[in-house]
N, C-alpha and C positions, 0 to 999 in steps of 0.2 A: 216217666220225666227220667226213672233211672235209662231208656235206651238214649233218650237226648245226653242226657250225661255223658254215657260210656262211649257214644257219638262224638261230644268233644275231647275228651282223653286223648283217640284213638289219632285225633285232628290233633291234638298240641302234640304226642310223640312223634305224629310224621314231621311235624314242622323243624320241630328241634335232629332228630335223625340229618335232616335234607340241610339242615345248617351247618352243620358236623363237617360234609365233606367241603364247603364253598371254604370255612375260614381256615381247613387246611389246605385249599389247592388255592387263597389271594394271596397280589405277589405287590412285597411295597422292594422300592431301589429310593437310598439314604446318599446323597452325593456327602463326602467327605468335607470338609477346609481347602482348598486351593491357597497354597503359599504364598505364592505371587501374586498379584495384577499388572509386573510389571515386565514386558522382555523385550528380547532381539529378536528381529526376524532372524532366524533359524536355530533359535533357542527351544527348550525339551519340556511339556508342559505336566506336571504329573497330577493326575485325577486321582482322587482317593471314594469307596466306592463300598458301598455293604448294599448285599438283599437276603430277602427273608420272603417265604411261603413257596410251593411250590410251583418248577419249571418245567416245563415240556423236551421231552427228551431235544437236544441236538440242540437246544437255546446256547446263545453267549449271548454274555458282555461285553460291552464297548464304548465310548465318550463320545458325544455330539460334537463338536464342536460348531458356533452359529456365523455366519456370516460377518464381517467386519462392522456390520450399525448395530448385530443382537441378533439378527431376525435366522430365527431354525426350520424357516419355509426352506430352506436350501441348505443343510448344514451340512456338517461333513464328516462320515466315523471316523473313527483310530480305535484298533486295537479288535482284541479275539480271544476273550479267555473268560475259561468257561468253572473260572473259581466265583462262593456267591458272595469273594469282597474280597479286595484286592485295590491297586493301584492300575493306571490306565497310563504310557505314557502317550502324548499328544506332541506331536510337534511342529514347531511355528510358522507357518509357509507367508503369511501375508501377513501385514499391515495394516491397524485398524486402530481405531480408540472404542469399541466398544465392544468387543467380544462378548460372548457368553460360552458355558460350555454346563453340561449336564450326563449323565451316567444311560443307559437304558438300558433291555434285553430284545433277545431275536423273537425269543417264543416262550411264551407268548411276547409281542412287545410295549412292552409297558416304559414309564423312563422317570426319572427323578425331576425333583425340583430344576431347574439353573443358577450358576451361582450366587446371582445374584446384585453380583457387581462386576463393573466392565474393566473386561484384560485388557489392558493396552500395548499393542503391539509398535515397536519403533526398528526402524531402517539400522544398516547397518554404517557409519560415516562411512564416506570414499571420501579418503584423504589426495588431494591433486595438486602439489607443490607447484607453484609456477613463479616466471618474472614477472616481480611490479614495472612495467613500462621498459618497454623497447631499449637494448644497444646500437640501433640503427642510428644510422649518421643525418638521415634523409627527414629532415625536421616535420615534414608534414603526416608525417607516422608516430612521432611522440604525442601522448595523450591517449593512445589507442588503449591502455586499460593488460591488463592482463591478458599472459603470453603463456603458447606452450614450454616446458624451462628446457633451454635450447643444452647443446652439448657446450656453449662455454660460457660461461658467466660474465663474463668480467676479467679489470687484469690484477695483477696486484696494488692490493692498499685501495683499488674501488666502493665504493657503500654500493653494496649489491642487494637489491629488495624483495622481497621473497613475500609471495601469500598463499592462504589457502584458495583456491583456487575452485571452487567447487561449491555456488553459490548457493545450491540445492540444504549443506547441512545445516541441522535443527538449531531453531536459537536457539542460545545458553550454552552451545556446545563447547568443549573447551580444547585449550591445542598445547601441544609438547615435541617441540621443533631440539633436534639435539645434534651439534655440526662438529666437525673435527676439531682437534687439537688445537692449528695453527688456527684458529677464528677467535677474533677478538669476544664471542661470547662464546662459552661451547652450548648454553639452554636457554628458553625461549618458550614463556607461554602464551603470548599476543598471538593474534590469528595474524598480521601481521609484520615483518618482520627484519632486521634489517641486520648484516653480519660483511664485515674486510676480512681477507686472508693476506696473507704474509710471506705465502708460497706459494710458486704453481706446482700445477696439475690439478688429479684425478681426486674433489672435493666429494665421499661422502656424507649422504647424511641420514637421518630418518623422519618425520611426522607423525605426532600421533592424535588421531581425533577422535574426544568421548562424547556423547550424546546426552545431554540432560536423564533421559532413561538408562544413561550407563553402557549403551554400544560402544565398542573398542572397535579401532581398526589403525594402523601402523605401515606406512609404507614404506622404506628402500630406495634415495634415489641418489642421485650423483650430476655431476657438471667439472666443468676443467675450471681450472683460470689460469689466465695467461699473465706472460711476463712481457716488460717492452726492451728485455738480455737472455733472446731465448737459446739454449745450445746446439750447434749445429750437430750430432752423432756423425758419428765418423762411419757410420753406413748411407750416409748421405751420397744421392748418384748425384756428381758432377755435371753438367751444361754449361759448353765453354761455347757452344756456336749454336743451331737451331736445333733445337728436338722437340720432341712430341712424348709421350709415354704415361702412362702407369706406374710409376718406381714409387714405392709409400713415399719415405722423401727425395725430397731436391734441394739440393743448390744450385743459384743461379748465378754463378760469375759476372762482371763486366764482360759485355759484348755479347750475351749469352740471351738464345733469346727460347722458352719453352711455354707450352700447349700443354694440357692436362687432356688425357683418355679422356673425353665422356661417357664413352662407350662402357667404359670397364667400374662395374660399384664399387672401387675401393678409396677409400679417403685418403690421400695425399698432404702432406703438412711441405711448402715450398716456399725457402728463405732465397730473397733475390736481391742481389744487393743493389749500389747506384750502376747506372751505365745498364745496366740489364732490363729485359722486356717481357712482358708477360701477358698471356691471352688467360684469365680470368673464366672462369664455368664453374659449375656445381655438378653434382652427382647426381643420381637418383642412385639413392642407397647407401650414398655416403655424405660427408662432407669436405669438399679443401679449404684448407687451412691455408692463409699466403701472410707470411711476413714480408710487407712491401715497402722496404727506403726511400727516402728520399732522390728522385731523378730515375727511379725505376718510372719506364712505360707501359702503362699499363692500357690493354684492349682487353672488349668483354664480347665472351659469347656463351648467350643464354644462365648467366651467372649464379642461377637461384640456389638456395643452398650453400654456399659459400661465404666463409669468415676471414674477412679482413683487418689485419693489426694494420697499421701505418706509421708512417711517422706526421706528427702533425702540424707537417712544415705541406705538405702533399693532398691538394686540392681538389680529389675525383667527382664526379660526377656519372650515376651508377644511373644506367641503364634501363628499364624495362627487362624482366621481372626483379626489380627490386626491393620489393616487400618480403624476401628472405636473404637478406644479405646481412648478415648482419654483421657490422664497421667500428671499429677499437681503437681509439689513439693514443698516441706516444709521442710526448716531449723528445722522447729523441732514444730513437730505436736505433737499439747496437745487440749487435751477433759478440755470442761466446764462440770463439775460435779452439777451446783447448782439447778437442777429441779431434780436431782435424788437423792434420799436416798440414802446415805453409799459410794456412787462415786466409786472407783474401788476394797474396801472392798467389802467381803462379806456382805449383810444388811443382813436381821432377818428375815428367810421363811414367808410371812403370809400364813393362815389360808384356806386352799379347799375352790374356791367360791360357790356360796349358787345359784343353778338353781330354777326357778318356774315360771310357766305355767298359765293364768289367762283367759279363752277366746284365744283372737289370739294373746296379749302381752306377750312375754316374759320378763322377768325380771334376773338380772345378779347380783350380788353383792361379793365384797370381801374386804368389813372393809376395805374400803382407801389402798387400793394396786391396781397397774396397772398390769391390766388380759387382755385376747384376750378371744372372746368368737367364736365360729365356728358351723355354723347353716349344717348339710351334709344329705343326699339321704340315702337311704337305700343302695344304690350302691356306698356311700364314697364320690360322688361327691360337693362339698361346695357351697351350695345355700346363704351364705348371713354369713358376718361376721364385728366383731368388737372390736376395743379396747379401751381403757378405767382405768376411775378408779372410784372408788369407786361402783357406781349400773347404771346401764346402763340395757333401756329400748328396744326389740329390735320388729318392730312392724311384723307380721307374716299373715295378711291381706291379702297380697302380691300375699304368695304360693299359691301351685294349692292344693287343699285338699288332706291327705295324710298324714303318719310316718315317723317324723326325728329324729333328734339327736342331741342333743348342746354341745358342746365341748366348756366348760369352766377353761383357764389356767393361775393361779396366780404363777411365781416363776416356782417352781417342781412341783409345785399342782398341779394339774388337776379334774374337775369334768366331768362326762357326766352322760346324762341325758336324756331319751324317750320321745318326742313329739308328740303330735297330732292337726292337725291343722284338723278344720269341718268348711265349709262354709253353 
């Protein structure tokens, strides 16, 4: 009997001794409270944890983020911490309504319970301000709805209809429009809004959209407002006969005929007087703006991308591709001649421009007359151009060495000079 008791004591002692290291090596990881359960994609979630027990050498702690359905079958790991307690940063890179998160160790692999509540991740809004309803004259295109934001949105005193063009914004999103000081409203908080401007020019505005989850984005946008009494700038190239070109600003006088050079993707503004003729063309990479008085003869050559401001007495029929021709009508289209000499009358002809070269500098002058200068290579390809009044200086240092021709024109007078660029 004594021998049996002795064996039992030894067995009990052995079990106790075996239990001590097991208890010392048991690992547990406890997940701390997650401060937020609603995030915007791109935000960072901070996951607190505490670990107890003994972990193997080389162990590290990390967070596991479930997939959007809450499953950890294909979790994404984040972080690499050697501390038994701390916080792991988890970037939120996808949207969904059922994410879960938990903490884990690598050696041995041990996991905590998950956070027990769905984590909702919403996308950032993508504001897309758009013109509501086309400004085109073609009646078959009315009712097309939301369009891209065009460079020219309307005339002074026109009611311009704007809307958030992104139909994928979450329901319940809020909107905040801000407009320039000359608008009839400076702030609007509706999805679709109306605005009227009292002065022409470029109008810079903003649209902020905030989702129900608090995700916010703001876009800055701009468009031009036109006038029925535009000012002809002093730098306008005057056309009295028949010309084509790519001048930035063109004034076509009575009897003149002008065709824009569609091969040069630079926007032009064309003012056409009664009794003149204009060929309307569009530009790849730019838009030609035409102010056409009553009595202008109009023909079309690939007009897509053109903008027409017409006297309301004009009855135009725009051919294909008319789907990208914006048309605005004025009850009385007039020009402001305050910046140009002579108004609609024929001004005195300036003297021929003078061209001189000094090293890698080209000087052109025309006795206070508006003129243009173009530098072309021996193949006739334009390399550089400039418009101005008085005296202009062109820097030739950026041109490859070679022979060029400088062509300066003031009114009917033209000067051509051969120039050499030597570096």
